[in-house]
C-alpha positions, 0 to 999 in steps of 0.5 A: 909215205908210200913204200917204193915197190915199183920194181918188185916184179922185176923187168920193165917195158919202158925207160924210167919216167916221173909218172904218177906212180913214181910220184906216189912213192918218190919220197921213199925212193929218195930216202932209200936210193940217195945216200945221206939225202937229209944231210945234204939238204942240211948242208945246203941250208947252211950254205944258203944261210951264208950266201943269201940276203933276206927276200932272195928268190930260190929256185929248185929245178926238178923239185919233184915232190918239194921236199928240199924246198919245204925243209929249206923254208923251215930251216931258213925262215928268218930270211923270208926267202921266196921259194919256187919249185919247177918240175916237168911232171904234173904228178910231182908238182901236184904232190908238192903243192899239197905238201905246201898246203898241208904244212902251211907254207903256201905263202912262201912256196910256189910250185910250177909245172914246166920244162926246166931247160926252157921256162924263163927264170927271174933273177935269183940268189940261189938255184938248186939242181939236186940229182936233176942235171943227170937226166938232161941229155949231155949235149944240152947241159952246157946251154942249160947251165949257162942259162942258170948262171945268167939267171943268178945275181952276182954272188949268187950260188948254184947247188948241184948234186949228182950221181957221178962216175969215176974214169978209174975202172977199179974205183968206179967198180968199187963205188958201184958195189958200195952203192949196191950194198947201200940199196940192199941195206935199204931193203931193195931186192936183187930183182928190184935193183936190177930192174931199176938199173935197166929202166934208168940205163938210157935216162940217167947219164952221169958225168965224172966230178971233173966233167961236171966241174968243167961244165960249171966253169965253162958256164961262167961260175967264178968258183966251183967246189965240192961240199959233199961226196959219198963215193959216187954221189957228189954235191957242188957249190958254184958261185957266180 
């Protein structure tokens, strides 16, 4: 796994993009930038194991390098699920496909390049959007989530993980500080932290827990609950 040192020299000339350079270090970036990343996947596996039927289809929208689906395929092998990862980045899809081949999972995993807001989806038992919705422009999120809900069978589940904000300024500042401490503990320098924050400023637009819950309810989900939170990172399960 290549180390994420993309921002070691500081300032950036453009907004963050899921380029070939990013794909090469993305696994390390996730592990060092998303608190409790592995634990959330384990909890997702538990939820899907409870809600899915054998042979169900599972989508991961914004699948990046395929880590989530690879781990779910291993944990939920007895259900014989069909996993499809969709991502707009050719470099991410290429890397995910190589991993599926390397771990002999090609018969159960398919990775496709495409715009997750426009690519048609087959009826599914579950759809996963881990740290994906925050990169979709806010005005497009209601339509996207309504389309996701429409692609789920009755009783199907959406798993949504997001970076969040608090509208309480004192708590929001505290959560940001805790997250910066987390990144420092993972070995990121102050220069790297500042440069990445600048690159993401106009690209990653987080909502509060309440705003995301309202979006999911308005999209047609009958039940919406959080199942994990670490300060300003939160995961939801929404049942159709």
